[in-house]
N, C-alpha and C positions, 0 to 999 in steps of 0.2 A: 504493499499499500505506500509506502514511504517512497519507492521508485516511481510509483504513478504520479504521486503529487509533486514530485521534481519534475518529471518529464512534462505534466501540465504546466507546471510553471515555465519551463523552459520553452514549450511551445507556444504560450502566451507572449512571452517576450519576443519570441522569434516574429510571430505574427505583427505584433506592435511596431516592433523595428522596420518591418515592411510598411506599416501603415504610415509611421511617421517620416520614413523617408519618400514615400509617395505622395504625401501632402504637398511638399515643396516642388517637387519635380513634377508633378501633373499639374499643380497650379500654373508653373512656367511654361509647360508644354501645350496646355489648354489655348494660350493665346495664338498658337500658331493655325495656320490654315486647316479647317476642318476637312477639307477636300483634299489634301496633300496624298498622293498615292504611298500605299503601304509599300515599303521597300524590304527585301528579303536580306537577313542577316545570317550568321552562322549559329546563332542562338536558337533555343526551342521556343522562346518567349513570342517572337513574331510569327504572326498567322503564316501556315504553309501556302506557297502558290497553288499546288496541284493535288488532288486527290487521285489515285490511280485505282483504287478498290470500292469505290461507293459505286459506280455504275460500270458498265460494259467496256466502256471506253473511258481513257483519263479525262477529267475535266477540272477546269480551274475551281480551285477551294470555295472560293466565295459565289460560285453559281450552283452549288449543289445544296439539295434542301435536306440531304441524308445526314444524320449525326456520325460523325468520323472523328477519332483521333489520330493525327499523323504523329508517329513516333520516332524522333530524331536519334539515332544510336550513339552519335558523336557527341551530340549534346550531354546525353546521360554518362557518358565514359567519362567527359571532362569532370564530371561530380562525382567520381568513382563508383558509378552504378555500371556493374560491368554484366549483368546477366539479364535475361528476358524477363524472368519473374519480378525482378527489382524494378525494372522500367514499367511492366505494367500494373505493380503494384502502387506506382505512382501516376496512374491514369485515371483522369476523372470518369466515374462510372463504374469502376472496377474495385471488386473485393478480392485481394489474392494476398498470400502469405509471401514474403520475401525469401524465398527458398522453398523447401518441400511443404506438402499440405497435410501429409500422412507421417512425417517425420521431420528431420533437420534436412539439410541441404543434400540432395542427391535422391529424395523419395519424390512419389508421383505429385504434381502441382496442379490444383484444380483451380479455376478462374470464375468468378460470378461476375456477369455483367449485367447490370440493373437488376439484381437479384434472381438472375437465370444462373444455375450452377446445376444442371441437369445433364446427364447422358445425351449428347446431341444436341445441347443448347448452344454450342459454339462451334463453329466450323473453322478448322485450321488449314491454311492454304500456304503452300511453300512453293516459290516459283511458279505459280499458277496450277500446281497442283494439289488436288483435293486429298488431304491427309485423313479426313475424318468421314466414315460412313457407317452404316448401319452396325457393321461389324467390328467398327473401329473408332466409336462415338468418344468424345472427349468429354468428360465430367464423371459425376458420380454414379455409381451403381453400374460401372463398366470395368471395374477394377482389373488391371492385368489385360486390357483389350484395347487400349485407346493411347493417344498421343499426350495423355498428360505428363508422362515423363519427358518429353520435348518442352513442353511449357516450363516444367518445373527446373529443368538442368542446361537450357541452351544459353550459350554466351551471347553477347552482341557484337562481338569482335568481327564475324562473317555475315552479319545482317546488313545491307544497305538501306533498306527501307522496311518500314512496319506499319500498317495502319489497321485500326481497330474499328471496324465499322459496327455500330451499335442498332440494336432492333431486330426485328424479323426480316430477314434477309432471302427468303426463299425463292424471290422472283430472280435474284442474279445468282445465287450460288445453290439453290436446290435444297434437299432435305439436309438436316442436323444443322440449321442455321437460324432457328427460330429465337435465339438470344442475341445472335450477331457473328460476326467473322473476324477473325485475326489472319492478316495476309502479310506473309513475310519474302523478302526478295533478296537473294545473292547480289552483292554490288557489282556493277559495271567498271571495267576499267578506266581510269581517268585519262585526260590527255596528256597530261606530266606524269612521266613514271617517277614511283617512289615507292620505299618499302617501310615496314613498321615493325619493330620488336618491343614487346612488351613483356615484363616480369614484376610478379607480385609475390611476396610471402606474408605470411601473417599467423595470427592465434589459430589454435585447433590444428596445427599441423598443416597448415593450407599453403599452396602454391599454385599459380596460375602462369602459364606461359603460352603468348600467341605470336606468331608471325603473320604478317600479310605482305603480299607486293602486287601491285598493279600498274597499270601503263597502257600504252599503244603502240604496235609496231604497222605503221602504216595503215593498213585498212583492218588491222586485227586489234582488237582490245581484249585485256586479259585481266583476271583476280584470281589470286590463289591465296587461301588461308588455311593456315594449321595451328590448332591449340590444343593445350593438354593441363589439365587441373587435378587437383587431389587435395581432400580433405580428411581429417578424421572426426569432425564435428565435435558436438560436446554434448552428448547424450546424457540426460538425467530424466529419472521417472519419479512420480510421486503418488501416493494412493496405495491402499493395500498393501500386499506382500511387495517387496522390490522385485521389478521384473528384470533389472540389470544388476544383480549384486555384486558382480565381478569390478563394477566399474569401467568395464571396455566401453570405447566409443564405436561408432557405426562409421565405417571407412567408404568414401565415395572417390571414385577415379573416373576420368572421361577424356577420350579423344574426339576432337571435332576436326573435319576437313571439308573446305568449300573451294568450287571453282566455278567460274563463268568465263566463257569465250563469246566474243562478238566480233562477226565479220560484216562489214559493209560492201556487200557485192556491188550495188550502185547507189546513187544518191537516194534512191526511192525502194531499194530492198536492204533488209537487215536480217542476218542469220544469227542465233543465239543458241548456246549449248550451256546447261548448267549441271553440276554433280554435287550432292552433298552427303556426308557420311558422319555418322554419330555412333560412338562405341563406348559403353558405359558399364561400371559395375557399382552395385550398392550392397553392402555387407553389413548388417546389423546383428549384434548379438541377441539371442532370445532364450527364454526358457523352454527346455523340452520336458514334456510331461508324460506320465503314463497312462493306461487305459482309465483309470480314476482320475486323471488330470491333476496327480501329485508332481511337484516339480521334481525332475532327476539329475538333470544337467543343464549347462550353459552351452550353446552351440551357436555357430553362425548361421544366420539367413541370408543367403545370398541370391540378388536379383541381376542379372545381365540382360541387356538392351543393346541390340544393333539395328540401324536402320540405313537404308541407301535410297536417295532421291535422285534420278537422271531426268531431264527434260531437255526439249529441242524444240525451236520455234521459229518461224518464218514470218515477217512482218513486211507487207509490200503497199505501196501507194501505185496503185493501178491507173488512176487517173485523178482529175480533180474532184472526182464525184466518190469515187470508190476506193476504200482502203481495206485490205483484209490480213488477217491474222490465223494462222494454223500452228498448233502444237500438239505435242505427244509426249507422254511422259510415263515412268516407271517408279512405283515405289514399293519397298520391300522392308519389312520390320520383323524381329524375331526378338522375343523375350522368353527367359528361361528362370524359372525359379527353382535354385536349389536349396531347399526348406527341408530340413529333418520330417521324414515321415510325410511330407507334402510335396513332392517333385511336380512340376508342372510345366508346360512350355505352350508358348503361342506363336503362331506364323501367320503374317497377313501380307499380301501383297496386291498391288492393283496396277492396271494398264488406263491410260486415260487418254484421249484425243478431244480435240475441241477446235472448231472452225467459227471464227467471228467476222463479221462484213459490216463495216460502217458506211454508209450512204448520207453524203452531206448534200443536201438539196439546195440550201442557200444559208445565210446568215441566223435564219430563224428555225430551220427544221434540220433534224438529224436522226435517222433511223439507224438501228443496230439490229441485225438477224445474225441467228447462227444456231448450231447444233452441237452436243458433245455426247460422247458415250465412254463408259468406262466399265471394266469388268474387275470384280473382287474376288479373291480366293482366300479363304479364311480356315485355319486348322488350328485345333487346341488338344491337349492330351493333359489330364491331371490324374490325381490319385482315385478320382470318382467316375470319370466319364471321358468320352472322346467324342467329337464331331467335326464335321466338315462342310463347309458353307461356301456355294458358288452364287453370286450375284451380279446381275448384268443391268445397267441403266442407260437409257436412250432418252435425252432431252432436247426439247426444241425451245429456244428463247427468243424475245424480241424486247427492244425499248425504243419508246418514240420520245425524242427530247425536243422541246418548244421554247423558244426564247423571244417572245413577242417584242420586248424592249430590252436595252441594255442592263436595266434592272428587275426584270422579272424573269424567272427561268422555272419550267416545268419539266417533269418526267413521269412516264408511264412505262412499267416494266411487267412482263408475264413471262412465266415459264411452266410448261408441260413435261413432267418426267414418267416413263415406263419403265418399271422395275419389274425384273423375272420373279420377284418374290411378293412385292407389294403393289403390283400394278400400276396403276394411272393416279399422279397427283399434280394438281394444278396449284399455282401460287402466283400472286401479283402485289405490285408496290407503285405508290404512287407519291411523289415528293415534289417540293416546291421552294423557292428562295426569292425573297423580296427585298431589295434594297430601298429603304424607306425614304431616303431623301431624292430618290429619282435619278441618281446616277451612278456610274459603275464603283467610284470610290466613295461610296456613302459611309457614314460612320456606324448607321445603325442597319442591322439585317435581320429580319425575321425568316425561320426556316423550320420545315417541318416534313413529316413523313408518314404513310400509314401503310401497312402492308400485312401480307400473312407469311405462315410457315408452317412446317411439318417436321416431324422425325418419327422413323420406325423405331420398334424395340430393338436393343442391341442383342446379339447372340448371347452374350452372358445372362442377361435379364431372361431370356427365353428358356435357357437350357443349362444353365448352371445347377451343379448339383455337388457342392464341397463344402469342406467346413475351413473357415478362415477367421483365425481370432476368437474361436469359441462359439462363432455363430456357423448354423448351417443351412447354407445359403441353396435356396430351390428356385429354380427357373420356373416361368409361366408361359408355356407355348401358345396360349390362348390371348396374349397380350394384342391390343390392336394399336393404329397409329395416333399420336398426339398431334393437335392441330392447334396454331397460335394465331392471333390477331393483336396488333399491337401498333403504337405510334408514340410519336413525340411532337412537340412544339417548342422552340427556343428562339431567343433573341442573343444577338451575338452584338456588343456595344463596343467600339472604339472610343475609350474615355480621352484619350491623348494620343500622340503619337508613339508606337509601339507599347500601348497599354491597352488591353482587352478585358471585357468582363462578358462570360457567356452562360447564361442560365438557361436550362431545358427542364421542362416537365415530359414525363414519360408514362407509360401505361402498356401493359402486355397481359392478355388472358390466353391460358393455354388449356384446352378441353381435351379431356380423355387423359389427363395428366398421369405419366408413368412414375409411381413410386414404391420405395421399398418399404415394407412394414417388418421392422425388426422384430425378433423374437428374443428369447432370453439365451444368455449362455451357461446356463446351469447344467453342469455336467453330473452324470453320463447322460443325462436325457436333455439336451436342449431343444427349445422351441423353434422352429424353422423361420428363416428370414425370407418373406415371400416379396414377389412383385406384383402389383395389382395396376388397372386403370383406375384412377380416381375420377371424382366428378371434374374439378377444374383448379386452376391455379391462378392467382393474379399476383402480379408484380407493379406496383405503381411508386412513384416517387419524384425526386427532384435531385439534379446535379448542378453544380456552379463551378466554375474555373476562372480565376483571376491570375492573370500573368502580365509580365511585362519586363522592360530595361530601362534604365536611366541612362540619359546622354550626359553623364557626368565625367568627370576624370577617374572616378573610381570603376566604371564599367559596372554598375550594380544591377542585379537582376532578380527576379523573384516568379515563384508559381505557387499558388494555392488552390486545392481543390477539395469540394466537399460533395458527399453524395447521403442523399438520404433516400432509402428505399423501405418498402413493407412487402417481402415477398410471402404470402401465405396461401395456404390451401384451402378448400371448401369448407373446411372444419376452423378455420381462422388460424391455425398452427404455421409459425414460422417454418419456411422449407430450411433443409438441412444444408449446412456449408454455406451459409450466408451471413451478412452483417447487416444491421440497419443503418448505421451511420459510418463513415469512412471519411478521414481526413488526412491530407497529405501536404506539405510545404517545404520548398527549398529557398533558400535565400543565399545568394553569392555577390562577393565582391571583390575589388582588387585594391587594396589599399596601400600598396606599394607595387612599382612597377614589376612585371613578369610573376607576380603572386596572384593568385585566385583562391580564396577561402570561401567556406559558406556553411551553413548550419540546415538541417533537415529534419522534418518530423513525421511520423507514420502512426497511424492510430485507427482503431475500428473498436465499436461499441454494439451491444446486443448482437453477440455472434452465436452460431448455432455449430453444434459439432458437425463433421464430416460423416461419422456414424451414427446415424439417428439424429434426433433432433435435440439433444442435451444442450445446455447452456453453457458456453464457454465465457472466461473473463473478459473482461475490456483489457484493451492495452494501448499504451502510447510509448514510441520510442524515440530516442534523439541521436542523431549522428553528427559528426564533423567532418569536414572534408577540406583538404588544400592541396594545390598543385602549382608547383615553382618550375618555370621555364628557365633553365639552367643556361642554355644555348638554343640558338635556332632548332636544334636538332635533339636536344636533350631535355627531357621533363622528369622531374621527381614528383610523387604524390603520396600523401598518407591519407589514412580515414580510419576515423573511431567510430564503430558501431555499437548499437545498443548501449549507450553512453553511461545510462544509470543500471544496467546489468538487470533489465526486468525479464524474468523468465515467465513469461506468460504461456498460456496453454496452446500447443499446436491443434492437438486433438486428444480427445478422451479415447485411448486406445481400445478396441475391442477384444481385450484379451481376458482369460478367466478372472484376473485380479482386478481388472477395471482400472488400470494404471493410467495415468496422464503423461503423454509426452509433452516436454518443455522445449521453448525456444531456445537458440544459441545465445550465451549470455554475453556479456563485454568483450570485444574484439578489437586488436590492433592489427592494420593492413598496411603495407607500405611496398613502392616499388619505384622502376625506371621504365620509361618509354624512350625508346632513340629511332628517330625517323631519317633516312638516309635515301 
């Protein structure tokens, strides 16, 4: 409780400093012309120029009515945030732990977008490849069969762009996207060749090393990245009998590689190829019990994951009217659970192709038409059951964009998918953007969208028959598809040059919602944990984002995000793995030349457990970071995480002693970056 009070005090001081600094600088900036065009800078606080994931084609950010957060990996890295989960945890509308969601760093990572944290709620896209589907859904209830480990352990060094599109996105991305879409892309080679070497060491036996090189050789652009990281974490448990009496920590290690090649065949034809690989191991000591569930030994529970993604695409401008794009991709993911008396493995592979065509009739009208096909093969074997699944999907899609004036933009999109398992499913979306002052550089913009989505039951939910953590999970083959309808309405206000406030209200209703009804872990006769179609779930709330940078000698900047959401089922109960309130803030400044330092806070309140709907404690953590540019090519950095050593609950682990997994404590990390 003492740490919580200290953290709250520090958070209040941080926000107060931002407000104090903002009063004088905003007052001076407000005297300038309100219609002055927005310029792009290297920092994340200035609004992005483009959104590539909100529609079937890239559009200017201020012309899209879809709610999207464009994540700048370079900006986060300068603040000492090197992981994808760390960046997402500091994005408005998102509740995600900075690290794993079922344990510490290296465990699965679950993300709730505006209160949607369900299997199939979030579609993960990597280089245009659909990673999520009915057998590989991202979210709760699909343990061991989804890309949640990609969300939990991916680094930012080999991500060029990341966009989080919020709300039901079935019209553009199909099934498994009724909460939103996270689109990641490998960087393209820059015109000027350069390389970057990053090394960091720190608490908990942690080490991270990455190397990237990129550039262009005539018409060939290239990016190559490789990284390795390892940590022993800081595992402690509380409650009941000690789950980890030896005091051993959970080890995590991982290799990541990424490659992108681009070739400009002509001025109107571009060929691209990407390859990504991830190979990780998470090893956590656990108690092995006998048939009567009496502890008999401490052994390692090892989880190995390997994934490969390959894509190839051709983009061509055929004439002034018609541009076309064709892509093909292959994704393979293998997970092996080497657990005492509970061995299991999952193998998931997908082949995908997609053809998009954009027809630009004039300045007001643009039409996008296309089709996509994918084929998924899924195998699983565990100590209780084995099953093999084959699913094919064929989709036709279209979007009509209309810009009657330079300050009004509308879009209507639709998609029809045919699944070899789930037959036909149609989705739609309408969005609009209005620049209130009546010109393209207006300081006030109103934006909104409404659309539908759906998701089919995962294979785990249908066919599970296994014991995990004392619960006996039993699948339900009679589950049916969940369907959603949702929308949002927001106001984006430029308060002064490079200072913005965005406020959005949102609402999503999921009918026929698929929920897990947890039994008891009383042994030797536990009550099964079952999946059923509930009546409905509603997620409604408000998110606000305040960001900016000051044109002063100190080059100060800030971001403050707050989200309130009430995710509840038809009985009024809060859904699992969610938080009603999330707050994050980052403030940075340069008090002397070449030195940048700052403070950040991250908080979540009214949280529910990832297993069941038990309440978890509130938390607010504080961090300090600093970066010193020694020369033009060498920079040193240091960061202090969880400054007040707040050991908040990650999850109430579903083992027989109901022990609670705690977050990592205070840690110090530092390193060097060399560019040449």
